C-alpha positions as CSV (number, residue, x, y, z in Angstrom):
1,M,18.8,13.9,16.4
2,A,16.7,11.2,14.6
3,H,13.6,11.3,12.5
4,Y,10.8,8.7,12.9
5,A,7.6,7.9,10.2
6,L,4.5,7.2,11.7
7,T,2.0,5.6,9.2
8,D,-1.1,4.5,9.2
9,D,-2.7,0.7,8.6
10,S,-1.6,0.9,4.9
11,N,1.8,2.0,5.6
12,I,1.2,5.6,4.2
13,V,3.5,7.9,6.1
14,Q,1.1,10.5,7.8
15,Q,3.7,12.2,9.8
16,V,7.6,12.5,10.7
17,I,8.8,13.6,13.6
18,V,12.3,14.2,15.4
19,G,12.8,11.8,18.2
20,N,15.7,10.3,20.1
21,D,18.9,9.0,18.4
22,E,18.7,5.0,19.1
23,G,20.3,3.6,21.9
24,G,20.2,2.6,25.1
25,D,17.7,0.2,26.6
26,I,15.0,1.7,24.9
27,D,13.2,0.7,21.1
28,W,12.4,3.9,19.4
29,E,10.2,3.0,17.1
30,E,8.3,0.9,19.2
31,Y,7.9,3.6,21.8
32,Y,7.1,6.0,19.4
33,G,4.7,3.9,17.7
34,N,2.7,3.1,20.9
35,L,2.9,6.8,22.0
36,H,0.9,8.2,18.9
37,G,-0.9,4.7,18.3
38,Q,0.9,4.3,15.0
39,T,3.3,2.0,13.5
40,C,6.6,4.1,13.4
41,K,9.9,3.5,11.5
42,R,13.0,5.4,11.6
43,T,14.1,7.3,8.5
44,S,17.3,8.7,7.6
45,Y,17.4,12.5,6.6
46,N,20.8,11.6,4.6
47,T,19.4,9.2,2.4
48,T,18.0,9.4,-0.9
49,G,17.8,6.6,-3.6
50,G,19.6,4.1,-1.6
51,V,22.6,6.6,-1.3
52,H,23.6,8.5,1.9
53,K,24.7,12.2,1.3
54,G,27.7,11.9,3.6
55,G,29.0,8.8,2.2
56,G,27.7,6.5,5.1
57,T,25.4,3.3,5.1
58,P,22.2,4.5,3.5
59,F,19.0,3.8,5.6
60,R,15.4,2.8,4.1
61,K,16.2,3.9,0.4
62,N,14.6,7.4,1.1
63,Y,13.9,9.8,3.8
64,A,10.4,9.4,4.6
65,G,7.4,12.0,3.6
66,I,4.2,12.7,4.1
67,G,2.3,10.3,1.9
68,Y,5.2,8.5,1.1
69,T,4.8,4.2,1.7
70,Y,6.8,2.2,3.8
71,D,7.5,-1.4,1.9
72,A,8.5,-3.4,4.8
73,S,9.5,-6.2,2.6
74,R,12.0,-3.9,0.7
75,D,12.7,-2.3,3.8
76,A,12.1,1.4,2.3
77,F,10.3,4.2,2.0
78,I,8.5,5.0,-1.2
79,P,7.5,8.1,-2.5
80,P,4.3,8.5,-4.5
81,K,3.8,7.4,-7.7
82,P,4.6,10.7,-10.3
83,F,3.1,9.6,-13.4
84,T,1.3,6.6,-14.7
85,S,4.2,5.9,-17.3
86,W,7.2,5.9,-14.5
87,T,8.5,2.6,-13.2
88,L,10.0,2.4,-9.9
89,N,14.1,1.5,-9.7
90,E,13.8,-1.6,-7.5
91,G,17.8,-0.6,-6.7
92,S,16.8,3.1,-5.4
93,C,13.3,2.8,-4.9
94,V,13.0,6.1,-6.7
95,W,10.4,6.8,-9.7
96,E,11.9,6.8,-13.1
97,S,10.5,8.2,-16.4
98,P,10.2,6.2,-19.5
99,V,13.2,8.3,-21.3
100,P,15.7,9.8,-19.4
101,P,15.6,13.7,-18.6
102,P,17.1,16.2,-20.7
103,Q,20.5,18.4,-20.1
104,T,19.6,21.6,-19.5
105,E,21.5,25.3,-19.7
106,P,21.4,27.2,-17.1
107,N,18.8,29.4,-18.4
108,E,16.4,26.3,-19.1
109,Y,14.2,24.1,-16.9
110,S,12.1,21.2,-18.2
111,Y,9.2,19.2,-16.9
112,W,7.7,16.0,-17.4
113,D,4.4,16.0,-20.2
114,E,2.4,12.7,-19.7
115,S,0.4,13.0,-22.7
116,T,3.2,12.9,-24.8
117,T,5.4,10.9,-22.2
118,S,8.1,13.3,-23.0
119,W,10.3,16.4,-21.5
120,I,9.3,19.6,-22.4
121,V,12.1,22.2,-21.9
122,N,11.2,25.6,-21.7
123,V,13.7,28.8,-21.5
124,I,13.7,31.3,-18.4
125,P,12.8,34.9,-19.4
126,S,15.2,37.0,-18.5
127,P,14.5,39.7,-16.0
């Protein structure tokens, strides 16, 4: 089982489908692209930030999702930019905040505040 991303004319992922593994005499990217009338690129469910979860070879930097961009020059799927202040890590093709996220305790969570360009830490209320 393999996954394929279908993109529009602007290289934005519109759909991710399950298809056949590569092999044999069929170019599955071309096949599924023709079938759907869109550009098709294989994507790896096991790849995030340029790292393969199982220790294998990473594939196209990130698993594609709807709204991701396929960048042919990097041969990578890049997620939508979450905040104006964040920059793209060229190695992983993942967006990074201008300050590293804080370490939190098990009863805490953090979120990004773009207006202050900082992380906010909150305590999870007890039940």
